[in-house]
C-alpha positions in Angstrom: 144.8 65.5 149.2 141.7 67.6 149.7 140.4 70.3 147.5 141.8 73.2 149.7 145.4 71.8 149.6 145.1 71.1 145.9 143.9 74.7 145.2 146.8 76.1 147.2 149.2 73.9 145.2 147.7 75.1 141.9 147.8 78.8 143.0 151.5 78.5 144.0 152.4 78.1 140.3 153.9 81.1 138.6 151.2 83.3 137.2 148.4 81.1 138.5 145.1 82.7 139.7 141.7 81.5 140.8 138.6 82.2 138.8 134.9 81.2 139.0 133.7 81.4 135.4 130.5 79.6 136.2 128.7 80.1 139.5 130.1 77.7 142.1 132.8 76.2 139.8 136.4 77.1 140.8 139.2 76.8 138.3 142.9 77.6 138.4 144.1 79.6 135.4 147.4 80.8 134.0 147.1 83.7 131.6 143.6 83.4 130.4 143.6 79.6 130.2 142.3 77.0 132.7 144.8 74.3 133.8 142.7 72.8 136.6 138.9 72.4 137.2 138.6 72.1 141.0 135.6 70.3 142.5 135.0 69.1 146.0 135.6 65.4 145.1 137.6 65.6 141.9 139.9 67.7 139.7 139.9 68.1 135.9 143.4 68.2 134.4 145.0 68.1 131.0 146.5 64.5 131.1 147.8 64.1 127.5 148.1 65.8 124.2 145.1 63.7 123.0 142.6 61.1 124.2 144.9 58.2 123.6 147.6 59.6 125.9 145.1 60.6 128.6 143.6 57.0 128.5 146.9 55.6 129.9 146.0 57.1 133.3 142.5 55.6 133.1 144.1 52.2 132.5 146.2 52.5 135.6 143.4 53.9 137.8 140.1 52.8 136.3 138.0 53.5 139.4 139.4 57.0 140.0 140.1 58.5 136.6 137.7 59.2 133.8 137.6 61.2 130.6 136.2 64.7 131.3 132.8 65.5 129.9 132.9 67.7 126.8 136.7 68.2 126.7 137.9 64.7 127.3 138.6 64.2 123.6 141.3 66.9 124.0 143.2 64.9 126.7 141.4 66.1 129.8 140.6 63.7 132.6 138.7 63.9 135.9 140.7 62.6 138.8 139.0 61.6 142.1 140.5 63.2 145.2 141.3 60.8 148.0 141.2 57.8 145.8 143.9 55.5 144.5 145.9 58.2 142.8 148.7 59.1 145.3 149.2 62.7 146.3 152.6 62.9 144.7 151.3 61.7 141.4 148.4 64.1 141.6 150.7 67.0 142.0 152.8 65.7 139.1 149.5 65.7 137.0 148.8 69.3 138.1 152.4 70.2 137.0 151.9 68.5 133.6 148.6 70.2 133.1 150.0 73.6 134.0 153.1 73.0 131.7 150.9 71.9 128.8 148.7 75.0 129.1 151.6 77.4 129.5 153.3 75.9 126.4 150.3 76.9 124.4 150.2 80.5 125.6 151.7 83.2 123.5 155.2 84.0 124.7 154.1 87.4 125.8 151.5 85.9 128.2 153.7 83.2 129.7 154.7 83.7 133.3 158.3 84.2 134.3 159.4 81.8 137.0 
């Protein structure tokens, strides 16, 4: 899956919107929170409640998944696009990241499906 299709998938989520909080860095947000950091070759996603849970994905795809810089300790991973992670699993990871972020939003800011 390329970054254009992945961004389209992210933005199709209820309440999702595109932002560029840092020049040249595109993110997908729900409410005021990021659920996907979109790059040209990788995507940053919340892959677990903590580092230990997120490390499970790294064990399965050691060449294509790594802990995200700075926020990795909170369960965020960087997943290479076009690598060993199948597209259907990548979309599941996006879904999980979105759901994790939505669950932390105040109920008044959660999108209605």
